[in-house]
KOLGU-292694 format. One record per atom (N, C-alpha, C, O, CB): residue number from 0; residue in three letters; chain; atom name; y, x, z. Coordinates in Angstrom, 2 decimals. Atoms other than C-alpha are relative to their C-alpha. Glycine has a CB too. Example, Ala and Ser with C-alpha at 12.3 -4.5 7.8 and 13.67 -1.06 7.14 Angstrom:
<atoms>
   lumke   drendren   lumgu   dovex         Y         X         Z
       0        ALA       A       N     -1.19      0.89      0.00
       0        ALA       A      CA     -4.50     12.30      7.80
       0        ALA       A       C      1.20      0.90      0.00
       0        ALA       A       O      1.18      1.94      0.66
       0        ALA       A      CB      0.03     -0.99      1.25
       1        SER       A       N     -1.19     -0.82     -0.06
       1        SER       A      CA     -1.06     13.67      7.14
       1        SER       A       C      1.09     -0.77      0.73
       1        SER       A       O      2.20     -0.26      0.90
       1        SER       A      CB      0.46      0.41     -1.42
</atoms>
This chain:
<atoms>
   lumke   drendren   lumgu   dovex         Y         X         Z
       0        MET       A       N     -0.36     -0.17      1.39
       0        MET       A      CA    -20.78    -60.18    -15.64
       0        MET       A       C      1.33      0.74     -0.09
       0        MET       A       O      2.22      0.55      0.74
       0        MET       A      CB      0.07     -1.37     -0.72
       1        ALA       A       N     -1.24     -0.74      0.22
       1        ALA       A      CA    -18.10    -57.90    -16.94
       1        ALA       A       C      0.98     -0.87     -0.78
       1        ALA       A       O      0.60     -1.51     -1.76
       1        ALA       A      CB     -0.27      1.34     -0.76
       2        GLN       A       N     -1.05      0.73      0.69
       2        GLN       A      CA    -14.83    -59.52    -17.98
       2        GLN       A       C      0.35      0.77     -1.27
       2        GLN       A       O      0.58      1.97     -1.23
       2        GLN       A      CB      1.26     -0.19      0.91
       3        THR       A       N     -0.31     -0.69      1.23
       3        THR       A      CA    -14.12    -58.76    -21.63
       3        THR       A       C      1.24     -0.52     -0.71
       3        THR       A       O      1.63      0.04     -1.73
       3        THR       A      CB     -1.16     -0.08     -0.92
       4        GLY       A       N     -1.21      0.46      0.65
       4        GLY       A      CA    -11.04    -60.79    -22.48
       4        GLY       A       C      0.27     -1.47      0.20
       4        GLY       A       O     -0.36     -2.12      1.04
       4        GLY       A      CB     -0.06      0.28     -1.45
       5        GLU       A       N     -0.39      1.39     -0.07
       5        GLU       A      CA     -9.44    -64.16    -22.99
       5        GLU       A       C      0.14     -0.59     -1.39
       5        GLU       A       O      0.39      0.12     -2.37
       5        GLU       A      CB      1.30     -0.15      0.79
       6        ILE       A       N     -0.31      0.78      1.19
       6        ILE       A      CA     -9.15    -66.83    -25.64
       6        ILE       A       C      1.01     -1.04      0.44
       6        ILE       A       O      0.77     -1.74      1.42
       6        ILE       A      CB     -1.29     -0.67     -0.64
       7        GLY       A       N     -0.98      1.02     -0.34
       7        GLY       A      CA     -6.05    -69.00    -25.53
       7        GLY       A       C      0.75      0.33      1.28
       7        GLY       A       O      1.58      1.23      1.29
       7        GLY       A      CB     -0.67     -1.33      0.14
       8        THR       A       N     -0.74     -0.12     -1.25
       8        THR       A      CA     -4.85    -69.27    -21.94
       8        THR       A       C     -0.81      0.69      1.07
       8        THR       A       O     -1.98      1.03      0.87
       8        THR       A      CB      0.44     -1.36      0.49
       9        HIS       A       N      0.69     -0.60     -1.14
       9        HIS       A      CA     -5.73    -67.77    -18.59
       9        HIS       A       C     -1.16     -0.86      0.50
       9        HIS       A       O     -2.01     -0.37      1.23
       9        HIS       A      CB      0.97      0.25      1.13
      10        ALA       A       N      1.08      0.89     -0.42
      10        ALA       A      CA     -8.01    -70.80    -18.05
      10        ALA       A       C     -1.29      0.29     -0.76
      10        ALA       A       O     -2.35     -0.23     -0.39
      10        ALA       A      CB      0.41     -1.45     -0.20
      11        THR       A       N      1.16     -0.31      0.82
      11        THR       A      CA    -10.39    -69.39    -20.68
      11        THR       A       C     -0.29      1.50      0.08
      11        THR       A       O      0.59      2.32     -0.18
      11        THR       A      CB      0.23     -0.44     -1.47
      12        THR       A       N      0.38     -1.41     -0.08
      12        THR       A      CA    -12.29    -66.15    -20.17
      12        THR       A       C     -1.28      0.26     -0.79
      12        THR       A       O     -2.05     -0.66     -1.07
      12        THR       A      CB     -0.19      0.43      1.46
      13        ILE       A       N      1.20     -0.45      0.70
      13        ILE       A      CA    -14.96    -64.18    -22.00
      13        ILE       A       C     -0.65      1.06      0.87
      13        ILE       A       O      0.02      2.00      1.31
      13        ILE       A      CB      0.33      0.54     -1.44
      14        ALA       A       N      0.71     -0.99     -0.79
      14        ALA       A      CA    -17.61    -62.26    -20.10
      14        ALA       A       C     -1.26      0.41     -0.74
      14        ALA       A       O     -1.79     -0.35     -1.55
      14        ALA       A      CB     -0.34     -0.54      1.42
      15        GLN       A       N      1.18     -0.53      0.66
      15        GLN       A      CA    -20.52    -60.10    -21.23
      15        GLN       A       C     -0.86      0.71      1.03
      15        GLN       A       O     -0.36      1.43      1.88
      15        GLN       A      CB      0.38      0.96     -1.15
      16        ASP       A       N      0.95     -0.66     -0.87
      16        ASP       A      CA    -23.65    -58.95    -19.43
      16        ASP       A       C     -1.33      0.13     -0.71
      16        ASP       A       O     -1.93     -0.88     -1.09
      16        ASP       A      CB     -0.16     -0.77      1.34
      17        ALA       A       N      1.33     -0.28      0.58
      17        ALA       A      CA    -26.77    -57.35    -20.91
      17        ALA       A       C     -0.25     -0.76     -1.30
      17        ALA       A       O     -1.32     -1.32     -1.49
      17        ALA       A      CB     -1.09     -0.34      1.00
      18        GLY       A       N      0.20      0.62      1.31
      18        GLY       A      CA    -26.23    -58.75    -24.41
      18        GLY       A       C      0.25     -1.48     -0.04
      18        GLY       A       O      0.11     -2.09     -1.11
      18        GLY       A      CB     -1.36      0.26     -0.45
      19        THR       A       N     -0.34      1.41     -0.03
      19        THR       A      CA    -25.28    -62.26    -23.31
      19        THR       A       C      1.51     -0.14      0.21
      19        THR       A       O      2.08      0.50      1.10
      19        THR       A      CB     -0.79     -0.75      1.12
      20        TYR       A       N     -1.43      0.25     -0.09
      20        TYR       A      CA    -21.71    -63.47    -23.82
      20        TYR       A       C      0.23     -1.43      0.46
      20        TYR       A       O     -0.53     -2.34      0.12
      20        TYR       A      CB      0.71      0.27     -1.36
      21        VAL       A       N     -0.32      1.32     -0.53
      21        VAL       A      CA    -20.10    -66.41    -22.07
      21        VAL       A       C      1.50     -0.23     -0.13
      21        VAL       A       O      2.31      0.59      0.31
      21        VAL       A      CB     -0.46     -0.15      1.47
      22        VAL       A       N     -1.38      0.44      0.02
      22        VAL       A      CA    -16.84    -68.21    -22.83
      22        VAL       A       C      0.10     -1.14      1.01
      22        VAL       A       O     -0.58     -2.16      0.89
      22        VAL       A      CB      0.46     -0.45     -1.44
      23        THR       A       N     -0.17      0.99     -1.05
      23        THR       A      CA    -15.70    -70.16    -19.79
      23        THR       A       C      1.39     -0.60     -0.11
      23        THR       A       O      2.39      0.12     -0.15
      23        THR       A      CB     -0.21      0.63      1.40
      24        TYR       A       N     -1.27      0.71      0.00
      24        TYR       A      CA    -12.97    -72.79    -19.95
      24        TYR       A       C      0.09     -0.72      1.33
      24        TYR       A       O     -0.72     -1.61      1.61
      24        TYR       A      CB      0.13     -0.99     -1.22
      25        HIS       A       N     -0.08      0.39     -1.40
      25        HIS       A      CA    -11.84    -73.54    -16.41
      25        HIS       A       C     -1.30      0.43      0.66
      25        HIS       A       O     -1.52      1.63      0.80
      25        HIS       A      CB      0.25     -1.56      0.17
      26        ARG       A       N      1.27     -0.40     -0.64
      26        ARG       A      CA    -15.28    -73.61    -14.71
      26        ARG       A       C     -1.22     -0.32     -0.85
      26        ARG       A       O     -2.35     -0.20     -0.38
      26        ARG       A      CB     -0.13     -0.69      1.35
      27        THR       A       N      1.10      0.40      0.87
      27        THR       A      CA    -17.39    -74.74    -17.66
      27        THR       A       C     -0.32      1.10     -1.00
      27        THR       A       O      0.57      1.58     -1.70
      27        THR       A      CB      0.35     -1.30     -0.75
      28        HIS       A       N      0.46     -0.95      1.01
      28        HIS       A      CA    -19.43    -72.28    -19.73
      28        HIS       A       C     -0.14     -0.77     -1.31
      28        HIS       A       O     -1.19     -1.35     -1.58
      28        HIS       A      CB     -1.36      0.69      0.42
      29        VAL       A       N      0.00      0.82      1.20
      29        VAL       A      CA    -18.52    -73.87    -23.06
      29        VAL       A       C     -0.81      0.61     -1.14
      29        VAL       A       O     -1.36     -0.12     -1.96
      29        VAL       A      CB      1.41     -0.22     -0.47
      30        VAL       A       N      0.81     -0.68      1.01
      30        VAL       A      CA    -20.23    -71.24    -25.26
      30        VAL       A       C     -0.71      1.17      0.67
      30        VAL       A       O     -0.09      1.97      1.36
      30        VAL       A      CB      0.87      0.49     -1.21
      31        MET       A       N      0.80     -1.15     -0.44
      31        MET       A      CA    -23.04    -68.84    -24.36
      31        MET       A       C     -0.82      0.44     -1.21
      31        MET       A       O     -1.38     -0.39     -1.92
      31        MET       A      CB     -0.92     -0.35      1.25
      32        TRP       A       N      0.81     -0.46      1.13
      32        TRP       A      CA    -24.74    -66.62    -26.92
      32        TRP       A       C     -0.55      1.38      0.25
      32        TRP       A       O     -0.02      2.17      1.04
      32        TRP       A      CB      0.82     -0.01     -1.29
      33        ASP       A       N      0.60     -1.32      0.06
      33        ASP       A      CA    -26.98    -63.66    -27.45
      33        ASP       A       C     -0.48      0.20     -1.43
      33        ASP       A       O     -0.05     -0.52     -2.33
      33        ASP       A      CB     -1.18      0.17      1.04
      34        SER       A       N      0.43     -0.29      1.37
      34        SER       A      CA    -28.75    -62.22    -30.47
      34        SER       A       C     -0.91     -1.08     -0.59
      34        SER       A       O     -1.13     -1.10     -1.80
      34        SER       A      CB     -0.72      1.33     -0.04
      35        GLU       A       N      0.96      1.00      0.48
      35        GLU       A      CA    -31.15    -65.19    -30.71
      35        GLU       A       C      0.52     -1.42     -0.05
      35        GLU       A       O      0.08     -2.21     -0.89
      35        GLU       A      CB     -1.20      0.03      0.86
      36        GLU       A       N     -0.44      1.39     -0.03
      36        GLU       A      CA    -29.25    -68.36    -29.84
      36        GLU       A       C      1.43     -0.14      0.51
      36        GLU       A       O      1.99      0.75      1.14
      36        GLU       A      CB     -0.94     -0.80      0.87
      37        ILE       A       N     -1.33      0.39     -0.45
      37        ILE       A      CA    -25.93    -70.06    -29.19
      37        ILE       A       C     -0.16     -1.32      0.74
      37        ILE       A       O     -0.80     -2.25      0.24
      37        ILE       A      CB      1.02     -0.13     -1.21
      38        ARG       A       N      0.06      1.25     -0.76
      38        ARG       A      CA    -25.57    -72.73    -26.49
      38        ARG       A       C      1.42     -0.55      0.14
      38        ARG       A       O      2.34      0.17      0.53
      38        ARG       A      CB     -0.65      0.23      1.41
      39        LEU       A       N     -1.29      0.67     -0.10
      39        LEU       A      CA    -22.70    -75.24    -26.57
      39        LEU       A       C     -0.05     -1.05      1.11
      39        LEU       A       O     -1.03     -1.79      1.21
      39        LEU       A      CB      0.39     -0.65     -1.35
      40        ASN       A       N      0.01      0.89     -1.16
      40        ASN       A      CA    -21.73    -77.24    -23.49
      40        ASN       A       C      1.42     -0.42      0.36
      40        ASN       A       O      2.33      0.40      0.33
      40        ASN       A      CB     -0.68      0.68      1.20
      41        THR       A       N     -1.30      0.48     -0.45
      41        THR       A      CA    -18.82    -79.42    -22.35
      41        THR       A       C     -0.03     -0.47      1.45
      41        THR       A       O      1.01     -0.63      2.08
      41        THR       A      CB      0.48     -1.13     -0.88
      42        GLU       A       N      0.17      0.62     -1.32
      42        GLU       A      CA    -20.21    -80.72    -19.04
      42        GLU       A       C      0.77     -1.31      0.08
      42        GLU       A       O      1.31     -1.65      1.13
      42        GLU       A      CB      0.46      0.96      1.12
      43        GLY       A       N     -0.66      1.30      0.04
      43        GLY       A      CA    -18.74    -84.05    -20.11
      43        GLY       A       C      1.48      0.04     -0.33
      43        GLY       A       O      2.10     -1.01     -0.46
      43        GLY       A      CB     -0.18     -0.66      1.29
      44        TRP       A       N     -1.42     -0.16      0.32
      44        TRP       A      CA    -15.26    -82.67    -20.89
      44        TRP       A       C      0.19      0.04     -1.51
      44        TRP       A       O      0.44      1.10     -2.07
      44        TRP       A      CB      0.57      1.28      0.66
      45        HIS       A       N     -0.17      0.09      1.45
      45        HIS       A      CA    -15.03    -83.85    -24.51
      45        HIS       A       C      1.49     -0.10     -0.31
      45        HIS       A       O      1.99     -1.16     -0.68
      45        HIS       A      CB     -0.78     -1.21     -0.59
      46        THR       A       N     -1.44     -0.03      0.23
      46        THR       A      CA    -11.41    -82.79    -24.91
      46        THR       A       C      0.31      0.83     -1.23
      46        THR       A       O     -0.51      1.61     -1.71
      46        THR       A      CB      0.74      0.57      1.22
      47        THR       A       N     -0.47     -0.78      1.14
      47        THR       A      CA     -9.44    -81.36    -27.79
      47        THR       A       C     -0.01      1.49      0.34
      47        THR       A       O     -0.38      2.31     -0.50
      47        THR       A      CB      1.40     -0.45     -0.42
      48        THR       A       N     -0.06     -1.41     -0.37
      48        THR       A      CA     -8.98    -78.11    -25.87
      48        THR       A       C     -1.39      0.60      0.14
      48        THR       A       O     -1.60      1.76     -0.23
      48        THR       A      CB      0.79      0.18      1.30
      49        THR       A       N      1.38     -0.51     -0.09
      49        THR       A      CA    -12.70    -77.73    -25.11
      49        THR       A       C     -0.53      0.30     -1.40
      49        THR       A       O     -1.10      1.36     -1.63
      49        THR       A      CB     -0.93     -1.02      0.72
      50        LYS       A       N      0.43     -0.19      1.39
      50        LYS       A      CA    -13.47    -78.16    -28.81
      50        LYS       A       C      0.72      1.19     -0.63
      50        LYS       A       O      0.11      1.98     -1.34
      50        LYS       A      CB      0.25     -1.29     -0.83
      51        LEU       A       N     -0.78     -1.13      0.52
      51        LEU       A      CA    -10.68    -75.72    -29.69
      51        LEU       A       C     -0.56      1.33      0.51
      51        LEU       A       O     -0.72      2.27     -0.27
      51        LEU       A      CB      1.47     -0.14      0.40
      52        ARG       A       N      0.55     -1.24     -0.56
      52        ARG       A      CA    -12.10    -73.05    -27.33
      52        ARG       A       C     -1.36      0.33     -0.62
      52        ARG       A       O     -1.65      1.50     -0.88
      52        ARG       A      CB     -0.13     -0.12      1.53
      53        MET       A       N      1.29     -0.24      0.66
      53        MET       A      CA    -15.57    -73.49    -28.84
      53        MET       A       C      0.21      0.58     -1.39
      53        MET       A       O     -0.45      1.54     -1.78
      53        MET       A      CB     -0.81     -1.30     -0.09
      54        ASN       A       N     -0.25     -0.47      1.36
      54        ASN       A      CA    -14.18    -73.03    -32.34
      54        ASN       A       C      0.68      1.36     -0.03
      54        ASN       A       O      0.42      2.17     -0.92
      54        ASN       A      CB      0.85     -1.00     -0.75
      55        GLN       A       N     -0.61     -1.33     -0.08
      55        GLN       A      CA    -12.02    -70.07    -31.32
      55        GLN       A       C     -1.06      1.06      0.26
      55        GLN       A       O     -1.00      2.14     -0.32
      55        GLN       A      CB      1.07      0.03      1.10
      56        ALA       A       N      1.09     -0.95     -0.27
      56        ALA       A      CA    -15.13    -68.35    -29.92
      56        ALA       A       C     -0.81      0.25     -1.27
      56        ALA       A       O     -1.15      1.39     -1.58
      56        ALA       A      CB     -0.92     -0.52      1.13
      57        SER       A       N      0.76     -0.15      1.24
      57        SER       A      CA    -17.01    -69.02    -33.16
      57        SER       A       C      0.74      0.86     -0.99
      57        SER       A       O      0.14      1.73     -1.63
      57        SER       A      CB     -0.30     -1.36     -0.61
      58        ASN       A       N     -0.81     -0.79      0.94
      58        ASN       A      CA    -14.16    -67.58    -35.24
      58        ASN       A       C      0.13      1.45      0.46
      58        ASN       A       O     -0.04      2.37     -0.34
      58        ASN       A      CB      1.38     -0.63     -0.16
      59        GLN       A       N     -0.25     -1.35     -0.51
      59        GLN       A      CA    -13.47    -64.59    -33.01
      59        GLN       A       C     -1.25      0.87     -0.01
      59        GLN       A       O     -1.16      2.08     -0.25
      59        GLN       A      CB      0.55     -0.08      1.41
      60        PHE       A       N      1.23     -0.78     -0.09
      60        PHE       A      CA    -17.11    -63.54    -32.67
      60        PHE       A       C     -0.96     -0.26     -1.16
      60        PHE       A       O     -2.13      0.13     -1.10
      60        PHE       A      CB     -0.70     -0.31      1.30
      61        ASN       A       N      0.79      0.24      1.22
      61        ASN       A      CA    -18.36    -64.69    -36.10
      61        ASN       A       C     -1.35     -0.66      0.31
      61        ASN       A       O     -2.40     -0.17     -0.11
      61        ASN       A      CB     -0.22      1.33     -0.74
      62        LEU       A       N      1.23      0.69     -0.41
      62        LEU       A      CA    -20.90    -67.14    -34.64
      62        LEU       A       C     -0.48     -1.01     -1.04
      62        LEU       A       O     -1.64     -1.41     -1.02
      62        LEU       A      CB      0.22     -0.71      1.31
      63        GLY       A       N      0.44      0.78      1.15
      63        GLY       A      CA    -20.95    -69.35    -37.74
      63        GLY       A       C     -0.10     -1.51      0.19
      63        GLY       A       O     -0.67     -2.18     -0.68
      63        GLY       A      CB     -1.28      0.48     -0.42
      64        TYR       A       N      0.03      1.45     -0.18
      64        TYR       A      CA    -20.58    -72.86    -36.30
      64        TYR       A       C      1.43     -0.53      0.03
      64        TYR       A       O      2.39      0.23      0.18
      64        TYR       A      CB     -0.76     -0.39      1.30
      65        HIS       A       N     -1.29      0.66     -0.11
      65        HIS       A      CA    -17.73    -75.37    -36.31
      65        HIS       A       C     -0.22     -1.36      0.66
      65        HIS       A       O     -1.03     -2.15      0.19
      65        HIS       A      CB      0.69     -0.16     -1.40
      66        VAL       A       N      0.09      1.27     -0.71
      66        VAL       A      CA    -17.33    -78.26    -33.85
      66        VAL       A       C      1.17     -0.87     -0.46
      66        VAL       A       O      2.31     -0.42     -0.47
      66        VAL       A      CB      0.02      0.20      1.55
      67        TYR       A       N     -1.07      0.90      0.43
      67        TYR       A      CA    -15.38    -81.28    -35.11
      67        TYR       A       C     -0.31     -1.42      0.44
      67        TYR       A       O     -1.42     -1.74      0.86
      67        TYR       A      CB      0.18      0.07     -1.52
      68        GLN       A       N      0.12      1.39     -0.43
      68        GLN       A      CA    -14.81    -84.94    -34.35
      68        GLN       A       C      0.26     -0.92     -1.17
      68        GLN       A       O      1.18     -0.69     -1.96
      68        GLN       A      CB      0.97     -0.31      1.15
      69        LYS       A       N     -0.21      1.02      1.03
      69        LYS       A      CA    -15.15    -87.92    -36.66
      69        LYS       A       C     -0.35     -1.35      0.62
      69        LYS       A       O     -1.43     -1.52      1.19
      69        LYS       A      CB     -0.88      0.28     -1.28
      70        ASP       A       N      0.20      1.34     -0.57
      70        ASP       A      CA    -14.79    -91.55    -35.57
      70        ASP       A       C     -0.45      0.06      1.46
      70        ASP       A       O     -1.38     -0.64      1.85
      70        ASP       A      CB     -1.03     -0.77     -0.82
      71        TYR       A       N      0.22     -0.14     -1.44
      71        TYR       A      CA    -14.80    -90.52    -31.88
      71        TYR       A       C     -1.32      0.68      0.37
      71        TYR       A       O     -1.67      0.73      1.55
      71        TYR       A      CB      0.05     -1.34      0.64
      72        HIS       A       N      1.26     -0.71     -0.26
      72        HIS       A      CA    -18.11    -88.63    -32.22
      72        HIS       A       C      0.15      1.46     -0.39
      72        HIS       A       O      0.83      1.79     -1.36
      72        HIS       A      CB     -1.18     -0.66     -0.77
      73        TRP       A       N     -0.06     -1.43      0.27
      73        TRP       A      CA    -18.54    -84.87    -32.10
      73        TRP       A       C     -1.20      0.42     -0.85
      73        TRP       A       O     -2.30     -0.10     -0.70
      73        TRP       A      CB      0.04      0.80      1.31
      74        PHE       A       N      1.02     -0.56      0.87
      74        PHE       A      CA    -20.52    -82.92    -34.71
      74        PHE       A       C      0.14      1.51     -0.03
      74        PHE       A       O      1.20      2.06      0.28
      74        PHE       A      CB      0.08     -0.60     -1.42
      75        VAL       A       N     -0.01     -1.44      0.14
      75        VAL       A      CA    -21.46    -79.30    -35.28
      75        VAL       A       C     -0.50      0.34     -1.40
      75        VAL       A       O     -1.59     -0.07     -1.81
      75        VAL       A      CB     -0.89      0.69      1.09
      76        GLY       A       N      0.44     -0.53      1.28
      76        GLY       A      CA    -21.58    -77.68    -38.70
      76        GLY       A       C     -0.56      1.40      0.25
      76        GLY       A       O      0.11      2.26      0.82
      76        GLY       A      CB      1.18      0.04     -1.03
      77        PHE       A       N      0.66     -1.29     -0.24
      77        PHE       A      CA    -24.05    -74.78    -38.64
      77        PHE       A       C     -1.10      0.20     -1.04
      77        PHE       A       O     -1.94     -0.68     -1.24
      77        PHE       A      CB     -0.59      0.08      1.44
      78        ASN       A       N      1.02     -0.33      1.01
      78        ASN       A      CA    -26.16    -73.11    -41.35
      78        ASN       A       C     -0.17     -1.11     -1.04
      78        ASN       A       O     -1.29     -1.53     -1.33
      78        ASN       A      CB     -1.33      0.28      0.67
      79        SER       A       N     -0.02      1.04      1.04
      79        SER       A      CA    -25.21    -75.72    -43.98
      79        SER       A       C     -0.56     -1.34      0.49
      79        SER       A       O     -0.94     -2.17     -0.33
      79        SER       A      CB     -0.80      0.46     -1.20
      80        GLN       A       N      0.46      1.26     -0.57
      80        GLN       A      CA    -26.28    -78.54    -41.62
      80        GLN       A       C      1.12     -0.62      0.82
      80        GLN       A       O      2.00      0.09      1.31
      80        GLN       A      CB     -1.27      0.19      0.87
      81        VAL       A       N     -0.89      0.71     -0.91
      81        VAL       A      CA    -24.30    -81.18    -39.75
      81        VAL       A       C     -0.88     -0.63      1.06
      81        VAL       A       O     -1.76     -1.43      0.76
      81        VAL       A      CB      0.87     -1.08     -0.75
      82        LEU       A       N      0.81      0.47     -1.13
      82        LEU       A      CA    -25.74    -81.90    -36.31
      82        LEU       A       C      0.87     -0.80      0.95
      82        LEU       A       O      2.03     -0.43      1.18
      82        LEU       A      CB     -0.66      1.19      0.73
      83        PRO       A       N     -0.77      0.68     -1.03
      83        PRO       A      CA    -24.63    -84.48    -33.75
      83        PRO       A       C      0.11      0.91      1.22
      83        PRO       A       O     -0.87      1.54      1.62
      83        PRO       A      CB     -0.66     -1.36      0.39
      84        PHE       A       N     -0.19     -0.85     -1.16
      84        PHE       A      CA    -23.13    -82.64    -30.78
      84        PHE       A       C     -0.72     -0.60      1.21
      84        PHE       A       O     -0.67     -1.80      1.44
      84        PHE       A      CB      1.50      0.18      0.30
      85        GLU       A       N      0.62      0.38     -1.26
      85        GLU       A      CA    -25.14    -82.75    -27.55
      85        GLU       A       C      0.32      1.09      1.01
      85        GLU       A       O      0.23      2.27      0.69
      85        GLU       A      CB     -1.54     -0.21     -0.16
      86        ASP       A       N     -0.24     -1.00     -1.04
      86        ASP       A      CA    -24.22    -81.05    -24.28
      86        ASP       A       C     -1.24      0.85      0.22
      86        ASP       A       O     -2.34      0.33      0.36
      86        ASP       A      CB      0.41     -0.67      1.31
      87        GLY       A       N      1.11     -0.92     -0.20
      87        GLY       A      CA    -26.37    -77.98    -23.83
      87        GLY       A       C     -0.79      0.29     -1.26
      87        GLY       A       O     -1.85      0.92     -1.20
      87        GLY       A      CB     -0.92     -0.54      1.04
      88        MET       A       N      0.75     -0.22      1.24
      88        MET       A      CA    -27.42    -77.92    -27.48
      88        MET       A       C     -0.12      1.49     -0.30
      88        MET       A       O      0.77      2.28      0.01
      88        MET       A      CB      0.68     -0.73     -1.17
      89        ILE       A       N      0.27     -1.38      0.34
      89        ILE       A      CA    -28.93    -74.69    -28.73
      89        ILE       A       C     -0.09      0.14     -1.52
      89        ILE       A       O     -0.81     -0.60     -2.18
      89        ILE       A      CB     -1.31      0.49      0.68
      90        LEU       A       N      0.05     -0.34      1.42
      90        LEU       A      CA    -28.33    -73.25    -32.19
      90        LEU       A       C     -0.74      1.32     -0.13
      90        LEU       A       O     -0.32      2.32      0.44
      90        LEU       A      CB      1.43      0.09     -0.62
      91        LYS       A       N      0.78     -1.23      0.21
      91        LYS       A      CA    -30.94    -70.70    -33.27
      91        LYS       A       C      0.67      0.84     -1.07
      91        LYS       A       O      1.01      0.35     -2.14
      91        LYS       A      CB     -1.47     -0.31     -0.41
      92        ARG       A       N     -0.67     -0.92      0.92
      92        ARG       A      CA    -29.42    -67.65    -34.95
      92        ARG       A       C     -0.97      0.58     -1.00
      92        ARG       A       O     -0.58      1.37     -1.86
      92        ARG       A      CB      0.69      1.11      0.76
</atoms>
């Protein structure tokens, strides 16, 4: 994959290959997307910074979702819906 930039710190990178984009925070692909779907993943790292990197990717690339926490549970706002966050969840574009 070709390196295309950073979000936040050097621990977060953005790569692109054949229409698929990947935001990696440390070694975890926290956001992957193409023209059809968006995949969100923490690999169990439910941290403030992981959530921040996911939301920065959504804002920077106009992906249309927002990850937030309420009462210790994570949720995703997408297409006027609120979905419980699940590792590896796929949002259809």
